[in-house]
N, C-alpha and C positions, 0 to 999 in steps of 0.2 A: 110935491115930493114927500117921501117919508123915509125914515132910516130904520134899518133892521140890523140886528146882530145875531149871527149864528154861533151858538155856544159850541165849545170844543167837543162836547158829547156827540154832536151830529156830524162828525168828520167822515170823509170817505178816504181820500189820500191823507197822509200824515198831517198836512198843514192846511188843507182846504176842505170845504163842506162836501157832504155826500150829495151826489148829483140828483138822485131821486128826490131827496128832501128839498133841495133848492128848486127843482122843477115844480114840486108841489106848492111851494111858497109863491112862485111866480104865477102859476096857474090860478091859485086862489085870488090873485090880484086882478085876473081877467074874468072872474065869474065862476071859477072852479073847473070848467071843462076847457082845458087849455092845451096849447102846444108850446113847449118851452125849448129854447135853444141855448146851450151852454157855450160860451166863447172862451172863458178862462176860469181858472180855479177861484172860488169865492173864499176869501180869507175868513178865519175863525176869530171870534171874540173882539172884532173891531167893527165899527159902523160901516155899512154900505148903503147906497141910496137907491130907492125905487122910484122911478119917474114915469108917470102915465103919458102915453102918446095920444094924439088926436084920433087915431084909428081904432082905439080900444086896446092897444097893445101897452106893454110896460117894458122898461129897460132897467136893468140892475147895473150900477156903476160903483167903482171904488172911489176912494177919496181924491184920486187924481183925475177922475172923470173917465177912466177907461171902462168901456162896456164889458161886463162880465157875463151877461146873459140877457135874454129877452123872452117874452111870451106874448101870444095872441090867442084869441078863441080858436079852438081846434076845428078843422074841417072834418066832415063826416068820414072821409076815407083815410084820415090820419090815425084812427083808433080801430084796429081790426077786430072782427068778431072772433072770440076764442073757441077752441075745440071743446068737446064734451069732457068734463073733468072726471078723474077717477074718484073713488070713494075716499073718505078720510083714512081708512085703514090701508088702502092701496097706496095712497100718497105717502103715508108714514113709512111704508116699506121702500118705496122708491127713494125717499129722502135718506133713509138709513143706509142704502146701498150706494149713495153718491160719493164720489171722491171728495166732495166738499164737506162731507160729514166728518172727514178725517183731518182735513187741513183747510183753513179758510181760503176762499178765493182771494180776498184782500184782508190781511191781518189788521185788525183795529177798525175796520169799516163799520159804521153804524148799522148798515143794512144787513151784511152777510157774515160778519166775523163771529165764529162760533166760540172764540176764546173770551169774549166779553160776557160779563155776568148777566143773568136773566134780569130784565128790567133796566139794564144800562145800555144794551144794544138789542137788535131784533133777531139776529142769528138766522135769517132766512136762507135756506139753500135747497136745491132741487136735484133730482136724479132722473135718468131716462125712464120713460114709461114703457113697460113691457108691451111689445106688439105695435107700438106707435112708430111713426117715421123718426129716424135718428135726429136728435135735437129737440124732441118733444118731451118735456120733463115736468115733474111734479114734486111738491113738498108741502110742508105745513107752516102755518103761522098762527100762534096764539098770542094776541096782543096783551101786553102787560098793563096793569092798572097805573103804573108810574107815568104812562104817556096819555092817559085818558082825560077827556073833558069831564066836567062835573057830573054829566049824565051817564058816564061810563063809555061813551063812544070815542073813537079815535079821531084826532085832528087829521084833516086830509093830507097834510104834508107828511105825517107819519105813515099813512097808508101808501102814499107815493114812494116813500123810502122803502117800504116792504116789497114794492113791485120792481125795484131798481135792478139789483145785481143778477137776478135770475135770468134775465135776457142774455147777459154775457155768459152765464153758465151754460145756457142752451146752445149757444154757438160753440163754446169750448167742447161740449159733449159731441156735437156734430162734426167738428173739424179737428179735434185734438190740438187746438192751438188757441191762444187768447186773441181777442179782437180789439183790445185797446180801451178807449175811453168812451163814455156816453156823450153823444153829441146833441141828440134831440129826443125828447120824450113828450108824447101827447097822451092825454088820459082823462079819465073822469071817475069819480067815486059815485056810484049809483045808490048804494046803501052803506051807511057808516058802520064799519066793524065795531064790535063791542069787546071790551077787556074781558079776558078769561074764556072767550069762546074760541074754538079751533076752526081755522079756515084752510082751504086747499088753495095752493098757489100752482098755477100751470103756466109754463113758459115754453115758447116754441121759436126756433130759428126759422126765418122766412126766406129771404132772398139776399143776394149780394149785387150791389151796383158800384163797381170800382172798389174803393175802400169802405163803402158804406154797407154795414151789415144790419139788415132789418130784422127785428124780433118783436114778439108780442108777449105780454105777461098779464095774467088776469087772476083775480081773487074770487073764490066761490065759498058759500056757506056749506054746511054739511048736507043740505038738501039739493045742492047743485045750482043754487041761485047765484047769478053774477053780482058780486058786490062792487067790484072795481075792475077796470081794464085799461090797458095802455098799449101804445105802439112806440117802439124805440128804434133809434138809429145809433149803432155803435161804430166808431171810426176805427178801422183796422190799423194794425201796426204798419209803419212805412216799409217799403222794400229795403232790405239790408239791415233791418233791426236785429239786434242780437237775439239768439234763441231764448225762450222763457222756460224755466224749469217747471214742469207739471207737478201738481200735488200728487203724492203717492196714492195708489189704489191698493187697498188691503185685499187679502185673499178672499174675503167674503163680500167684497163690494161689487 
């Protein structure tokens, strides 16, 4: 067993950890190419326990022994192949036109909040790609040196966090409604992104099975090489849930 502590900087909801970050931590523990399932919010600034299983899996638990999440090596079909990415300048335009460039999907979230200072959060957000199926979106991410390893590359859990919320945004663009919480994220980092370089994020809404909303999110360099990719399952809001107020869309969005 080993203990980990998630600092408050890496929050998603106000009092729990960012889902993509935690999925990255869990997948690192099974070799890097993993499929992580979130069962409950992971608390911030307190120790939680990572326990290996006999089948190569790991389980994350709180101080009371309650399972918070788990991970196992990812199956081939859990990580979808991404579509062809737009150029950096095209992605910059789609990102700027996104409703999430005007108001964060989740205020304060490490992955997507645009109100957090550069180098304190990631601020990743995406917008619809012109001419692509509805819910196929793109944006940019320029990793900050504050998060870098000594060699200037990003730790995998930071890259996983950068891939997180864009899958939810893709579904919001497709359906004009939020899909709820991240349930499962499978992924791999093929080439570690470097601080100061600009990458294209592509997210696409895939299919629905009951309340499960499947999405993919991938990261590309300026030449179109896949750096990282993920498959996600977002758990839709239950029937009868109160309506959610959409972020406003500006006149030029």
